[in-house]
C-alpha positions in Angstrom: 10.5 23.6 -11.2 8.9 26.4 -13.5 5.3 26.4 -14.5 6.0 25.9 -18.0 8.0 22.4 -17.7 5.3 21.6 -14.7 3.2 21.6 -16.9 5.3 19.7 -20.1 6.1 17.2 -17.6 2.4 16.6 -17.0 1.8 16.5 -20.2 4.4 13.4 -21.1 3.1 11.9 -17.9 -0.5 11.9 -19.2 0.4 11.1 -23.1 2.2 8.1 -21.6 -1.0 6.9 -19.7 -3.0 7.1 -22.4 -0.9 4.7 -24.4 -0.5 1.8 -21.6 -4.2 2.4 -20.8 -5.1 1.7 -24.2 -1.9 -0.3 -25.4 -2.1 -3.0 -22.9 -5.0 -3.2 -20.6 -5.7 -4.1 -17.8 -2.1 -4.1 -17.4 -1.5 -0.7 -18.3 -3.6 1.0 -15.7 -1.1 -0.1 -12.9 1.7 1.1 -15.0 -0.1 4.4 -15.3 -1.4 5.1 -11.9 2.7 4.2 -10.8 4.1 6.6 -13.4 1.1 9.1 -12.0 2.2 8.4 -7.9 5.7 8.7 -9.0 4.8 12.6 -10.4 3.2 13.2 -7.2 5.7 12.1 -4.6 8.6 13.7 -6.3 6.7 16.7 -7.3 7.8 20.3 -5.4 4.8 20.6 -3.3 3.0 17.5 -2.7 0.2 18.9 -0.8 -0.8 21.3 -4.1 -0.4 17.9 -5.9 -2.9 16.1 -3.7 -5.5 18.6 -3.9 -4.9 19.1 -7.8 -6.2 15.8 -8.6 -9.3 16.1 -6.0 -7.6 14.5 -2.9 -8.6 17.1 -0.2 -10.7 16.3 2.7 -14.7 16.2 2.8 -16.8 19.1 5.0 -18.6 16.0 6.3 -16.9 12.2 6.6 -19.9 10.5 8.0 -22.3 12.0 5.9 -20.0 11.2 3.2 -19.5 7.8 3.6 -23.5 7.1 3.6 -24.3 9.2 0.5 -21.8 7.2 -1.4 -22.6 4.0 0.2 -26.7 4.6 -1.0 -25.3 6.1 -4.4 -23.3 3.3 -5.2 -25.7 0.6 -4.2 -28.5 2.8 -6.8 -25.8 2.9 -9.6 -24.7 -1.1 -9.6 -28.1 -1.6 -9.2 -29.9 0.6 -11.8 -27.4 -0.3 -14.5 -27.8 -4.3 -13.5 -31.3 -4.4 -14.0 -32.1 -2.1 -16.7 -28.7 -0.6 -18.8 -26.5 -3.8 -18.3 -29.2 -6.3 -20.2 -30.3 -3.7 -22.9 -26.2 -3.0 -23.5 -25.6 -7.4 -24.0 -29.2 -6.9 -26.1 -27.6 -4.4 -28.4 -24.2 -5.8 -28.7 -25.4 -9.9 -29.0 -23.1 -10.8 -26.6 -23.0 -11.2 -22.6 -20.6 -9.2 -20.5 -17.2 -11.4 -19.6 -16.7 -11.7 -16.0 -15.2 -15.3 -15.7 -11.9 -13.3 -13.7 -14.5 -12.6 -11.1 -15.0 -16.1 -9.0 -16.4 -16.3 -5.6 -16.3 -20.1 -4.5 -16.1 -19.2 -0.5 -16.5 -16.4 1.5 -12.5 -15.3 2.1 -12.4 -15.0 -2.0 -15.3 -12.7 -1.3 -14.2 -10.7 0.9 -10.6 -10.5 -1.0 -12.1 -9.1 -4.1 -14.0 -6.8 -1.8 -10.8 -5.3 -0.9 -9.5 -5.4 -4.0 -12.7 -3.3 -5.4 -12.0 -0.9 -3.3 -8.4 -0.8 -3.4 -7.8 -1.1 -7.1 -11.5 -0.3 -8.3 -12.1 2.1 -5.9 -9.1 3.9 -5.1 -6.4 3.3 -8.1 -8.9 3.9 -10.6 -10.1 7.4 -9.7 -7.1 8.4 -8.9 -5.7 7.9 -12.5 -8.6 8.4 -14.5 -11.1 11.2 -12.5 -8.5 12.7 -9.9 -5.0 12.9 -13.4 -6.4 12.6 -15.7 -9.7 14.4 -16.4 -8.3 17.3 -14.8 -5.2 17.3 -16.8 -6.9 17.0 -20.1 -9.9 19.7 -19.1 -6.8 21.8 -18.1 -4.8 21.3 -21.6 -7.4 22.9 -22.7 -9.0 25.6 -21.6 -9.8 24.6 -17.9 -13.7 25.9 -18.1 -17.1 24.1 -18.5 -16.9 22.7 -21.4 -13.0 21.0 -21.3 -14.2 19.4 -18.6 -17.4 18.2 -20.3 -14.6 17.1 -23.2 -12.2 15.7 -20.3 -15.4 13.7 -19.2 -15.9 12.0 -22.2 -12.4 11.3 -23.0 -11.8 9.7 -19.7 -15.4 7.8 -19.5 -14.5 6.0 -23.1 -10.4 5.1 -22.0 -11.9 3.7 -19.2 -14.1 1.4 -20.4 -11.7 0.2 -23.0 -9.5 -1.0 -20.2 -12.0 -3.2 -19.7 -12.1 -4.9 -22.9 -11.0 -7.8 -21.3 -15.2 -8.1 -20.6 -16.3 -7.9 -23.9 -17.5 -5.4 -26.1 -20.3 -5.5 -23.4 -18.5 -5.0 -20.7 -16.7 -1.9 -22.4 -20.2 -0.2 -22.9 -20.7 -1.3 -19.5 -18.0 0.0 -17.7 -17.6 3.6 -19.7 -21.4 4.3 -18.8 -20.0 4.0 -14.9 -16.7 6.0 -16.2 -19.3 8.6 -17.2 -21.3 8.4 -14.3 -18.2 8.3 -11.7 -17.0 11.1 -13.9 -20.0 13.3 -13.4 -19.9 12.5 -10.0 -16.1 14.5 -9.5 -18.0 17.3 -11.2 -20.8 17.2 -9.1 -18.7 17.5 -5.8 -16.9 20.0 -7.2 -14.2 18.0 -8.3 -13.7 16.2 -4.3 -12.0 12.9 -5.5 -13.0 10.9 -2.5 -16.7 10.9 -3.7 -16.4 9.7 -6.8 -13.6 7.1 -5.1 -15.9 5.9 -2.3 -18.8 5.3 -4.5 -16.8 3.5 -7.1 -15.7 1.0 -4.0 -19.5 0.6 -3.1 -20.5 -0.4 -6.7 -18.4 -2.9 -6.6 -19.4 -4.2 -3.4 -22.4 -4.4 -4.8 -21.5 -6.0 -8.1 -19.5 -8.6 -5.6 -22.5 -9.2 -3.7 -24.9 -9.6 -6.1 -22.0 -12.2 -7.5 -21.7 -13.5 -4.4 -25.4 -14.3 -3.6 -25.8 -16.1 -6.9 -28.7 -13.0 -8.1 -27.3 -11.5 -11.0 -28.9 -13.6 -13.4 -32.9 -12.9 -11.4 -32.2 -9.1 -11.2 -31.4 -8.9 -15.2 -34.6 -10.2 -15.6 -36.5 -7.9 -13.6 -37.2 -5.7 -16.0 -36.3 -7.4 -19.3 -37.8 -10.9 -18.5 
């Protein structure tokens, strides 16, 4: 496949993904991910395509693990203590987490796996690895394009969580923006964003499971 046809195909895939994400959240996210994966699997140079979405080995796996675990914990605690209560006050609505039910340890562990696989890996490959890089590519592929793509994908990421209500849209949009910044900070190595996203979800699920959700929200705002 020549360069022109490749760019046209990537543009078409990007457009379809955006339509699916906006049209049928959250299920459109899964459909969009499958389309992206199909494009990668049937690509002429799979190694090059994987690297183009940031899936290349980091310099140190163990240091990355501890760093991303710490960053995921700090990001989620900061959101829960400071930003989410403020967002709920401004929108006059609570973040709807009714879909997350944790009546037992088994359900908690199941959601942890879901949080790393669907939240961490799937969403990061789609939003940061593919959409963010391709949107920037279709413009000038410079820092300004990266920043614009960062904002666009953060908005898309928030909208695909609208089943959590408008507070959830804003909260996840802010989280998506932070993850996008991390993606750029670490030279577009996607594994950092994937792991941090997974640890963000792990921290949130642990807070819910231990029953500390309301306590954390009362620490700063009362």
